[in-house]
One Martini backbone bead per residue (centre of mass of N, CA, C, O) as a GRO file, in nm:
protein
  479
    1MET     BB    1   0.056   0.062  -0.023
    2PRO     BB    2   0.295   0.264   0.002
    3LYS     BB    3   0.395   0.225  -0.293
    4ASP     BB    4   0.143   0.337  -0.440
    5ASN     BB    5   0.161   0.627  -0.321
    6SER     BB    6   0.444   0.699  -0.433
    7ARG     BB    7   0.370   0.670  -0.728
    8ALA     BB    8   0.147   0.879  -0.735
    9ARG     BB    9   0.322   1.120  -0.646
   10ARG     BB   10   0.523   1.104  -0.885
   11ARG     BB   11   0.312   1.146  -1.109
   12GLN     BB   12   0.212   1.425  -1.007
   13ALA     BB   13   0.484   1.567  -1.021
   14ALA     BB   14   0.541   1.520  -1.320
   15ALA     BB   15   0.283   1.662  -1.422
   16LEU     BB   16   0.351   1.939  -1.295
   17VAL     BB   17   0.617   1.989  -1.446
   18ALA     BB   18   0.499   1.966  -1.734
   19LYS     BB   19   0.301   2.205  -1.697
   20ILE     BB   20   0.513   2.425  -1.638
   21VAL     BB   21   0.673   2.395  -1.901
   22ALA     BB   22   0.437   2.446  -2.095
   23CYS     BB   23   0.374   2.733  -1.991
   24ALA     BB   24   0.650   2.856  -2.049
   25VAL     BB   25   0.651   2.806  -2.353
   26ALA     BB   26   0.387   2.955  -2.415
   27ASP     BB   27   0.480   3.229  -2.300
   28GLU     BB   28   0.720   3.270  -2.487
   29GLN     BB   29   0.561   3.255  -2.756
   30SER     BB   30   0.366   3.497  -2.691
   31HIS     BB   31   0.623   3.712  -2.679
   32ARG     BB   32   0.674   3.677  -2.963
   33SER     BB   33   0.715   3.806  -3.246
   34VAL     BB   34   0.588   3.798  -3.554
   35ASP     BB   35   0.849   3.837  -3.718
   36GLU     BB   36   1.017   3.614  -3.576
   37THR     BB   37   0.832   3.376  -3.638
   38ARG     BB   38   0.838   3.404  -3.945
   39HIS     BB   39   1.149   3.389  -3.973
   40THR     BB   40   1.187   3.104  -3.844
   41ARG     BB   41   1.003   2.942  -4.038
   42HIS     BB   42   1.189   3.085  -4.297
   43ARG     BB   43   1.476   3.001  -4.256
   44ASP     BB   44   1.794   3.050  -4.362
   45PRO     BB   45   2.076   2.859  -4.324
   46ARG     BB   46   2.281   3.105  -4.396
   47TYR     BB   47   2.095   3.269  -4.159
   48PRO     BB   48   2.100   3.199  -3.820
   49TYR     BB   49   2.058   3.505  -3.739
   50TYR     BB   50   1.877   3.727  -3.534
   51ARG     BB   51   1.773   4.067  -3.596
   52ARG     BB   52   1.672   4.358  -3.438
   53ARG     BB   53   1.533   4.626  -3.552
   54ARG     BB   54   1.602   4.979  -3.534
   55THR     BB   55   1.508   5.296  -3.502
   56VAL     BB   56   1.583   5.622  -3.460
   57ARG     BB   57   1.336   5.697  -3.291
   58GLU     BB   58   1.376   5.484  -3.070
   59VAL     BB   59   1.650   5.590  -2.979
   60TYR     BB   60   1.560   5.877  -2.911
   61ARG     BB   61   1.354   5.795  -2.687
   62MET     BB   62   1.569   5.658  -2.501
   63ILE     BB   63   1.795   5.914  -2.478
   64GLY     BB   64   1.736   6.184  -2.594
   65ASP     BB   65   1.856   6.496  -2.660
   66THR     BB   66   2.138   6.508  -2.530
   67TYR     BB   67   2.248   6.219  -2.620
   68PHE     BB   68   2.200   6.254  -2.918
   69ARG     BB   69   2.398   6.490  -2.961
   70ARG     BB   70   2.649   6.335  -2.855
   71ALA     BB   71   2.628   6.085  -3.055
   72TYR     BB   72   2.555   6.268  -3.344
   73ARG     BB   73   2.645   6.587  -3.335
   74MET     BB   74   2.326   6.636  -3.328
   75ASN     BB   75   2.017   6.701  -3.352
   76TYR     BB   76   1.722   6.568  -3.454
   77GLN     BB   77   1.639   6.788  -3.655
   78SER     BB   78   1.906   6.794  -3.812
   79PHE     BB   79   1.898   6.501  -3.896
   80LEU     BB   80   1.644   6.520  -4.071
   81ARG     BB   81   1.758   6.732  -4.266
   82LEU     BB   82   1.996   6.563  -4.362
   83HIS     BB   83   1.833   6.325  -4.471
   84GLU     BB   84   1.675   6.483  -4.685
   85LYS     BB   85   1.941   6.543  -4.854
   86LEU     BB   86   2.067   6.218  -4.858
   87SER     BB   87   1.876   5.982  -4.935
   88THR     BB   88   1.918   5.959  -5.242
   89GLY     BB   89   2.230   5.920  -5.233
   90ILE     BB   90   2.231   5.663  -5.061
   91GLN     BB   91   2.072   5.485  -5.258
   92ALA     BB   92   2.270   5.515  -5.497
   93ALA     BB   93   2.519   5.400  -5.350
   94LEU     BB   94   2.398   5.120  -5.274
   95ARG     BB   95   2.359   5.018  -5.569
   96ILE     BB   96   2.675   4.993  -5.597
   97ILE     BB   97   2.764   4.833  -5.344
   98LEU     BB   98   2.496   4.637  -5.364
   99LYS     BB   99   2.502   4.424  -5.620
  100TYR     BB  100   2.316   4.180  -5.534
  101GLU     BB  101   2.035   4.335  -5.576
  102LEU     BB  102   2.055   4.318  -5.910
  103LYS     BB  103   2.002   4.032  -5.921
  104GLY     BB  104   1.740   3.900  -6.120
  105LEU     BB  105   1.639   4.150  -6.287
  106ALA     BB  106   1.417   4.151  -6.552
  107SER     BB  107   1.268   4.416  -6.454
  108ASP     BB  108   1.124   4.703  -6.326
  109ASN     BB  109   0.907   4.517  -6.150
  110SER     BB  110   1.117   4.398  -5.994
  111LYS     BB  111   1.242   4.250  -5.701
  112PRO     BB  112   1.442   4.223  -5.463
  113PRO     BB  113   1.580   4.032  -5.258
  114PRO     BB  114   1.552   3.932  -4.955
  115ILE     BB  115   1.622   4.030  -4.632
  116PRO     BB  116   1.664   3.844  -4.363
  117ASN     BB  117   1.621   4.107  -4.133
  118GLY     BB  118   1.559   4.326  -4.312
  119PRO     BB  119   1.554   4.637  -4.389
  120ILE     BB  120   1.757   4.935  -4.429
  121SER     BB  121   1.738   5.243  -4.364
  122THR     BB  122   1.855   5.562  -4.432
  123LYS     BB  123   1.852   5.657  -4.139
  124VAL     BB  124   2.029   5.434  -4.027
  125ARG     BB  125   2.268   5.477  -4.211
  126LEU     BB  126   2.328   5.764  -4.107
  127ALA     BB  127   2.351   5.704  -3.802
  128VAL     BB  128   2.582   5.504  -3.824
  129ALA     BB  129   2.790   5.697  -3.952
  130LEU     BB  130   2.790   5.911  -3.725
  131ARG     BB  131   2.890   5.718  -3.503
  132TYR     BB  132   3.155   5.647  -3.645
  133PHE     BB  133   3.266   5.940  -3.670
  134ALA     BB  134   3.249   5.992  -3.345
  135GLY     BB  135   3.391   5.700  -3.232
  136GLY     BB  136   3.237   5.452  -3.253
  137SER     BB  137   3.169   5.130  -3.207
  138PRO     BB  138   3.064   4.885  -3.419
  139TYR     BB  139   2.959   4.689  -3.190
  140ASP     BB  140   2.762   4.890  -3.063
  141ILE     BB  141   2.597   4.952  -3.322
  142MET     BB  142   2.494   4.668  -3.370
  143SER     BB  143   2.323   4.643  -3.102
  144VAL     BB  144   2.132   4.884  -3.153
  145TYR     BB  145   2.036   4.815  -3.477
  146GLY     BB  146   2.067   4.518  -3.586
  147ILE     BB  147   2.352   4.490  -3.742
  148SER     BB  148   2.611   4.444  -3.932
  149HIS     BB  149   2.936   4.515  -4.000
  150THR     BB  150   2.898   4.540  -4.306
  151ALA     BB  151   2.661   4.743  -4.292
  152ILE     BB  152   2.818   4.969  -4.164
  153MET     BB  153   3.031   5.015  -4.390
  154ASP     BB  154   2.826   5.062  -4.613
  155SER     BB  155   2.702   5.315  -4.478
  156VAL     BB  156   2.951   5.492  -4.465
  157TRP     BB  157   3.016   5.501  -4.782
  158SER     BB  158   2.738   5.607  -4.871
  159VAL     BB  159   2.755   5.875  -4.715
  160VAL     BB  160   3.014   5.982  -4.837
  161GLU     BB  161   2.911   5.989  -5.124
  162ALA     BB  162   2.661   6.170  -5.078
  163VAL     BB  163   2.811   6.418  -4.968
  164ASN     BB  164   3.018   6.462  -5.212
  165LEU     BB  165   2.767   6.487  -5.437
  166LEU     BB  166   2.655   6.734  -5.300
  167PRO     BB  167   2.635   7.057  -5.406
  168GLU     BB  168   2.566   7.208  -5.138
  169PHE     BB  169   2.853   7.089  -4.996
  170HIS     BB  170   3.048   7.242  -5.147
  171ILE     BB  171   3.405   7.320  -5.137
  172GLU     BB  172   3.482   7.672  -5.205
  173TYR     BB  173   3.629   7.945  -5.261
  174PRO     BB  174   3.512   8.244  -5.303
  175LYS     BB  175   3.484   8.461  -5.592
  176SER     BB  176   3.331   8.669  -5.456
  177HIS     BB  177   3.386   8.981  -5.326
  178THR     BB  178   3.140   8.999  -5.141
  179GLU     BB  179   3.198   8.742  -4.978
  180GLN     BB  180   3.481   8.828  -4.888
  181MET     BB  181   3.386   9.077  -4.725
  182ASN     BB  182   3.209   8.919  -4.523
  183ILE     BB  183   3.444   8.766  -4.399
  184ALA     BB  184   3.603   9.019  -4.306
  185ARG     BB  185   3.384   9.128  -4.110
  186GLY     BB  186   3.398   8.894  -3.911
  187PHE     BB  187   3.696   8.946  -3.830
  188GLU     BB  188   3.667   9.238  -3.738
  189GLN     BB  189   3.481   9.177  -3.489
  190ALA     BB  190   3.725   8.992  -3.356
  191SER     BB  191   3.906   9.240  -3.355
  192ALA     BB  192   4.075   9.455  -3.139
  193VAL     BB  193   4.200   9.649  -3.395
  194GLY     BB  194   4.044   9.618  -3.677
  195PHE     BB  195   4.089   9.402  -3.884
  196SER     BB  196   3.973   9.426  -4.246
  197ASN     BB  197   4.162   9.200  -4.443
  198CYS     BB  198   4.046   8.922  -4.352
  199ALA     BB  199   3.966   8.621  -4.565
  200GLY     BB  200   4.130   8.412  -4.387
  201ALA     BB  201   4.244   8.107  -4.236
  202VAL     BB  202   4.557   7.924  -4.243
  203ASP     BB  203   4.623   7.561  -4.224
  204GLY     BB  204   4.753   7.258  -4.079
  205VAL     BB  205   4.674   6.897  -4.072
  206LEU     BB  206   4.694   6.577  -3.946
  207ILE     BB  207   4.614   6.274  -4.104
  208TRP     BB  208   4.583   5.985  -3.939
  209ILE     BB  209   4.772   5.695  -4.025
  210LEU     BB  210   4.866   5.412  -4.117
  211LYS     BB  211   5.087   5.236  -4.263
  212PRO     BB  212   5.116   5.209  -4.578
  213THR     BB  213   5.105   5.035  -4.843
  214GLU     BB  214   5.261   4.969  -5.132
  215LYS     BB  215   5.010   5.003  -5.306
  216ASP     BB  216   4.921   5.284  -5.207
  217ALA     BB  217   5.186   5.433  -5.256
  218SER     BB  218   5.201   5.376  -5.564
  219ALA     BB  219   4.924   5.510  -5.626
  220ALA     BB  220   5.040   5.797  -5.521
  221GLY     BB  221   5.361   5.817  -5.624
  222ILE     BB  222   5.496   5.732  -5.346
  223GLY     BB  223   5.653   5.675  -5.068
  224ARG     BB  224   5.609   5.581  -4.742
  225LYS     BB  225   5.796   5.806  -4.610
  226LYS     BB  226   5.608   6.054  -4.707
  227PHE     BB  227   5.397   5.990  -4.457
  228LEU     BB  228   5.607   6.081  -4.248
  229CYS     BB  229   5.593   6.259  -3.948
  230GLY     BB  230   5.857   6.366  -3.763
  231ARG     BB  231   5.729   6.559  -3.544
  232LYS     BB  232   5.496   6.322  -3.463
  233GLY     BB  233   5.539   6.013  -3.539
  234LYS     BB  234   5.342   5.995  -3.801
  235PHE     BB  235   5.121   5.885  -4.019
  236GLY     BB  236   5.007   6.084  -4.312
  237LEU     BB  237   4.821   6.380  -4.401
  238ASN     BB  238   4.823   6.692  -4.559
  239CYS     BB  239   4.596   6.937  -4.440
  240GLN     BB  240   4.448   7.205  -4.605
  241ALA     BB  241   4.293   7.508  -4.460
  242VAL     BB  242   4.012   7.736  -4.471
  243SER     BB  243   3.871   7.980  -4.251
  244ASP     BB  244   3.647   8.129  -4.066
  245VAL     BB  245   3.540   8.276  -3.773
  246SER     BB  246   3.337   8.011  -3.717
  247GLY     BB  247   3.485   7.741  -3.864
  248ARG     BB  248   3.449   7.731  -4.147
  249ILE     BB  249   3.514   7.563  -4.445
  250LEU     BB  250   3.638   7.712  -4.747
  251ASP     BB  251   3.902   7.520  -4.781
  252ILE     BB  252   4.037   7.206  -4.922
  253SER     BB  253   4.355   7.011  -4.906
  254ILE     BB  254   4.486   6.684  -5.036
  255VAL     BB  255   4.816   6.590  -5.159
  256TYR     BB  256   5.014   6.523  -4.928
  257GLY     BB  257   5.211   6.405  -4.708
  258GLY     BB  258   5.336   6.432  -4.378
  259ALA     BB  259   5.634   6.529  -4.471
  260SER     BB  260   5.535   6.784  -4.560
  261SER     BB  261   5.496   7.105  -4.592
  262ASP     BB  262   5.276   7.358  -4.570
  263CYS     BB  263   5.381   7.522  -4.807
  264MET     BB  264   5.383   7.299  -5.020
  265ALA     BB  265   5.087   7.205  -4.986
  266PHE     BB  266   4.959   7.481  -5.059
  267GLU     BB  267   5.102   7.520  -5.345
  268ALA     BB  268   4.937   7.251  -5.454
  269SER     BB  269   4.684   7.401  -5.464
  270ASP     BB  270   4.421   7.557  -5.620
  271LEU     BB  271   4.413   7.816  -5.449
  272PHE     BB  272   4.698   7.923  -5.507
  273ARG     BB  273   4.659   7.970  -5.811
  274GLN     BB  274   4.423   8.170  -5.774
  275LEU     BB  275   4.577   8.379  -5.606
  276GLU     BB  276   4.789   8.446  -5.827
  277ASP     BB  277   4.536   8.535  -6.028
  278GLY     BB  278   4.335   8.718  -5.840
  279LEU     BB  279   4.099   8.629  -5.640
  280LEU     BB  280   4.136   8.854  -5.455
  281HIS     BB  281   4.089   9.127  -5.317
  282LYS     BB  282   4.315   9.386  -5.303
  283SER     BB  283   4.248   9.425  -4.971
  284LEU     BB  284   4.301   9.115  -4.932
  285VAL     BB  285   4.383   8.842  -4.698
  286LEU     BB  286   4.566   8.592  -4.558
  287PHE     BB  287   4.614   8.407  -4.255
  288GLY     BB  288   4.938   8.303  -4.134
  289ASP     BB  289   5.200   8.142  -4.041
  290ASN     BB  290   5.551   8.056  -4.041
  291ALA     BB  291   5.495   7.820  -4.262
  292TYR     BB  292   5.475   8.064  -4.442
  293LEU     BB  293   5.476   8.307  -4.701
  294ASN     BB  294   5.511   8.623  -4.757
  295SER     BB  295   5.259   8.813  -4.938
  296HIS     BB  296   5.001   8.959  -5.128
  297PHE     BB  297   4.797   8.709  -4.994
  298MET     BB  298   4.998   8.676  -4.735
  299VAL     BB  299   4.997   8.693  -4.376
  300THR     BB  300   5.258   8.708  -4.141
  301PRO     BB  301   5.465   8.690  -3.901
  302TYR     BB  302   5.721   8.792  -3.720
  303PRO     BB  303   6.033   8.686  -3.686
  304ASN     BB  304   6.219   8.691  -3.408
  305VAL     BB  305   6.025   8.819  -3.175
  306SER     BB  306   5.964   8.979  -2.822
  307SER     BB  307   5.916   9.288  -2.898
  308GLY     BB  308   5.721   9.542  -2.966
  309SER     BB  309   5.537   9.608  -3.248
  310LYS     BB  310   5.577   9.327  -3.374
  311ASP     BB  311   5.467   9.166  -3.131
  312ASP     BB  312   5.193   9.296  -3.127
  313TYR     BB  313   5.107   9.211  -3.406
  314ASN     BB  314   5.131   8.904  -3.360
  315PHE     BB  315   4.900   8.883  -3.161
  316TYR     BB  316   4.665   9.006  -3.344
  317HIS     BB  317   4.710   8.801  -3.563
  318SER     BB  318   4.650   8.541  -3.388
  319GLN     BB  319   4.354   8.615  -3.317
  320LEU     BB  320   4.270   8.519  -3.615
  321ARG     BB  321   4.439   8.263  -3.691
  322ILE     BB  322   4.315   8.075  -3.459
  323ARG     BB  323   4.052   7.993  -3.608
  324VAL     BB  324   4.166   7.741  -3.758
  325GLU     BB  325   4.238   7.585  -3.501
  326CYS     BB  326   3.952   7.579  -3.399
  327CYS     BB  327   3.844   7.425  -3.635
  328PHE     BB  328   4.011   7.168  -3.587
  329GLY     BB  329   3.904   7.120  -3.305
  330MET     BB  330   3.609   7.075  -3.389
  331LEU     BB  331   3.652   6.850  -3.596
  332VAL     BB  332   3.792   6.643  -3.399
  333LYS     BB  333   3.581   6.651  -3.174
  334ARG     BB  334   3.336   6.566  -3.345
  335TRP     BB  335   3.533   6.357  -3.508
  336GLY     BB  336   3.687   6.096  -3.352
  337ILE     BB  337   3.827   5.939  -3.588
  338LEU     BB  338   4.071   6.164  -3.597
  339ARG     BB  339   4.210   6.072  -3.308
  340ALA     BB  340   4.283   5.832  -3.484
  341ALA     BB  341   4.385   5.586  -3.674
  342ILE     BB  342   4.350   5.496  -3.980
  343PRO     BB  343   4.294   5.221  -4.117
  344GLN     BB  344   4.465   5.016  -4.346
  345ASN     BB  345   4.198   4.915  -4.508
  346ILE     BB  346   4.205   5.217  -4.582
  347SER     BB  347   4.253   5.398  -4.827
  348ILE     BB  348   4.372   5.694  -4.937
  349SER     BB  349   4.132   5.778  -5.113
  350ARG     BB  350   3.917   5.721  -4.890
  351THR     BB  351   4.032   5.913  -4.681
  352ILE     BB  352   3.989   6.171  -4.842
  353SER     BB  353   3.682   6.136  -4.872
  354LEU     BB  354   3.627   6.135  -4.566
  355VAL     BB  355   3.736   6.420  -4.496
  356HIS     BB  356   3.550   6.577  -4.685
  357ALA     BB  357   3.286   6.484  -4.547
  358LEU     BB  358   3.352   6.593  -4.263
  359ALA     BB  359   3.375   6.889  -4.346
  360LYS     BB  360   3.081   6.917  -4.448
  361LEU     BB  361   2.944   6.834  -4.183
  362HIS     BB  362   3.072   7.056  -4.017
  363ASN     BB  363   2.930   7.290  -4.166
  364PHE     BB  364   2.642   7.197  -4.110
  365CYS     BB  365   2.655   7.222  -3.800
  366ILE     BB  366   2.716   7.526  -3.793
  367ASN     BB  367   2.467   7.619  -3.949
  368GLU     BB  368   2.262   7.504  -3.742
  369ARG     BB  369   2.365   7.690  -3.502
  370LEU     BB  370   2.398   7.988  -3.672
  371GLY     BB  371   2.332   7.985  -3.956
  372SER     BB  372   2.399   8.219  -4.222
  373ASP     BB  373   2.580   8.371  -4.032
  374CYS     BB  374   2.936   8.454  -4.060
  375ASN     BB  375   2.976   8.652  -3.782
  376ASN     BB  376   3.013   8.448  -3.587
  377VAL     BB  377   3.148   8.322  -3.295
  378THR     BB  378   3.360   8.096  -3.183
  379THR     BB  379   3.296   7.802  -2.979
  380ASN     BB  380   3.330   7.515  -2.786
  381ASP     BB  381   3.013   7.476  -2.734
  382MET     BB  382   2.932   7.371  -3.024
  383VAL     BB  383   3.067   7.107  -2.913
  384PRO     BB  384   2.995   6.828  -2.787
  385ASP     BB  385   3.040   6.592  -2.582
  386SER     BB  386   3.140   6.291  -2.558
  387LEU     BB  387   3.102   5.982  -2.508
  388GLU     BB  388   3.234   5.762  -2.294
  389LYS     BB  389   3.245   5.514  -2.490
  390ASP     BB  390   3.405   5.667  -2.708
  391ASN     BB  391   3.654   5.727  -2.537
  392ASP     BB  392   3.713   5.430  -2.473
  393ASN     BB  393   3.757   5.344  -2.767
  394LEU     BB  394   4.005   5.528  -2.813
  395MET     BB  395   4.182   5.415  -2.572
  396MET     BB  396   4.186   5.112  -2.713
  397GLN     BB  397   4.382   5.185  -2.912
  398SER     BB  398   4.684   5.062  -3.014
  399GLU     BB  399   4.805   5.357  -3.129
  400GLY     BB  400   4.620   5.545  -2.996
  401TYR     BB  401   4.557   5.897  -2.907
  402VAL     BB  402   4.415   6.223  -2.920
  403THR     BB  403   4.420   6.509  -2.747
  404MET     BB  404   4.264   6.789  -2.591
  405ASP     BB  405   4.415   7.107  -2.588
  406ALA     BB  406   4.519   7.400  -2.460
  407ASP     BB  407   4.595   7.701  -2.554
  408ASP     BB  408   4.820   7.931  -2.450
  409ASN     BB  409   4.691   8.216  -2.552
  410HIS     BB  410   4.350   8.137  -2.582
  411GLY     BB  411   4.228   7.842  -2.468
  412ILE     BB  412   4.178   7.651  -2.683
  413LEU     BB  413   4.088   7.355  -2.840
  414VAL     BB  414   4.350   7.131  -2.949
  415PRO     BB  415   4.529   6.899  -3.158
  416ARG     BB  416   4.854   6.873  -3.096
  417GLY     BB  417   4.918   6.586  -3.229
  418LEU     BB  418   4.832   6.739  -3.534
  419MET     BB  419   4.992   6.995  -3.503
  420ASN     BB  420   5.269   7.137  -3.665
  421GLY     BB  421   5.400   6.924  -3.874
  422GLY     BB  422   5.469   7.158  -4.121
  423HIS     BB  423   5.708   7.329  -3.963
  424HIS     BB  424   5.884   7.358  -4.250
  425PHE     BB  425   6.165   7.386  -4.522
  426ASP     BB  426   6.292   7.118  -4.650
  427ASP     BB  427   6.118   7.133  -4.945
  428MET     BB  428   6.237   7.429  -4.984
  429PRO     BB  429   6.392   7.630  -5.174
  430ARG     BB  430   6.596   7.891  -5.106
  431ALA     BB  431   6.551   8.064  -5.357
  432LEU     BB  432   6.241   8.076  -5.335
  433ARG     BB  433   6.229   8.208  -5.056
  434ARG     BB  434   6.382   8.469  -5.130
  435THR     BB  435   6.186   8.567  -5.347
  436THR     BB  436   5.936   8.588  -5.161
  437GLU     BB  437   6.062   8.758  -4.918
  438SER     BB  438   6.133   9.015  -5.090
  439TYR     BB  439   5.845   9.140  -5.080
  440ASP     BB  440   5.837   9.268  -4.793
  441GLY     BB  441   5.992   9.530  -4.880
  442ALA     BB  442   5.932   9.662  -5.160
  443LYS     BB  443   6.165   9.839  -5.301
  444THR     BB  444   6.084   9.873  -5.604
  445HIS     BB  445   5.791  10.015  -5.535
  446GLY     BB  446   5.771  10.186  -5.265
  447ALA     BB  447   5.586   9.994  -5.085
  448LYS     BB  448   5.366   9.871  -4.863
  449THR     BB  449   5.280   9.615  -4.695
  450GLN     BB  450   5.037   9.452  -4.532
  451ARG     BB  451   5.202   9.408  -4.274
  452GLU     BB  452   5.285   9.702  -4.228
  453LEU     BB  453   4.999   9.820  -4.216
  454LEU     BB  454   4.912   9.653  -3.966
  455ARG     BB  455   5.129   9.758  -3.774
  456ASN     BB  456   5.043  10.055  -3.790
  457LYS     BB  457   4.763  10.005  -3.671
  458VAL     BB  458   4.864   9.918  -3.393
  459ILE     BB  459   5.022  10.175  -3.326
  460ASN     BB  460   4.777  10.379  -3.358
  461SER     BB  461   4.602  10.224  -3.128
  462HIS     BB  462   4.783  10.159  -2.872
  463MET     BB  463   4.834   9.851  -2.885
  464THR     BB  464   4.915   9.570  -2.678
  465ARG     BB  465   5.034   9.312  -2.536
  466PRO     BB  466   4.915   9.121  -2.313
  467THR     BB  467   4.965   9.062  -1.988
  468LYS     BB  468   5.041   8.822  -1.773
  469ARG     BB  469   4.908   8.701  -1.493
  470LEU     BB  470   5.032   8.653  -1.177
  471VAL     BB  471   4.986   8.392  -0.960
  472ARG     BB  472   4.975   8.395  -0.631
  473PRO     BB  473   5.047   8.221  -0.375
  474THR     BB  474   4.889   8.099  -0.113
  475LYS     BB  475   4.880   8.124   0.225
  476LYS     BB  476   4.917   7.919   0.483
  477LEU     BB  477   4.772   7.855   0.774
  478ILE     BB  478   4.904   7.826   1.095
  479ARG     BB  479   4.772   7.635   1.375
   0.00000   0.00000   0.00000
């Protein structure tokens, strides 16, 4: 009798466990989405993993306004406006990149083959690219939007192509004298002594890349050593840019490797040839540092001075020239991918296309913050701080990363690890330098140069270089 009772209890317990398991399975199936159930039922054995797609709007609702701007380097409304401009171009670029979608299309009414986990919208493509440009890890982006690593890189290059082909985003120094005078008025408002002839500030920045392959170097027509910047100990490209007072990039040129001087890289640009042909209004000049040669369209500081009116002029000259360094600071801070080395699997030509696209997106972000008025003054607050996980991703790079440091004279944040790499004249013939520098005296014409006129303006204004205040250490009270 006791044996029969124990058997009955075991049967009841087994039935109860089976009922609990069945209920759990049924509950799990009831919570599965309809799309996932349908996908599992018709799963292709070549694609064993299911990824749940998320929209940009879903992500925006989860993280809110502040974190969206920090993650995507612009607010949600600006993102929507940017997508409206680029959606058609992204689709066109994808049709070229994703060639497999065109296979088997017998007519215009045919549909491309289904994508295993569902299509990826152009909004998601744009959002993924912006996160990658901001320095985000591709593996974090994969988990957020439920897409593969390959889809991320396809999205990045489709956005780069769409940005570079959009005529509205084209970067070229304005040929109109009216526009040039508007640029000069913006600089005049920022000048403490009222310099009114600055039509742009020019400087160079190193685009950091890993050591290029022999194939890439031969395709560029130079050896791999020409990409090594000795001053910074990094391989890279010499990027020359001209900015306005608000940090917009007015002209950009990437022709030479990191070993070249800023002077040589600038003289190889299309802008230099246009300047020699009289592009600028006769009363306007560009402001550059001592890495360039003083000329009728370029004003540089006086070298080797530490006091007097020439030193005073140098300070107020740098007050405007520093705007291009601030521009580079905003560019690198906004797009964190530039703070680390561009991977070796990205060719030099693609790297140049990437930098051009980032410069155009940089201008778009400034226009969104300031509007069409070019006379606004740049501040570091225009670029939001990066996400902590993006900074962690940069810190984990095997080749290291570049920090943002404060400038000594004006306190703005600049990437010192990428600046001033071309401050030498090793590749400039001495005879050519003497010919250009002889312009400064202008003895044959008996006229004063633009630099001399600006120095006289400083003298007549009775303005001098501000003296730095020495902070006295506070005495500790001994109790």
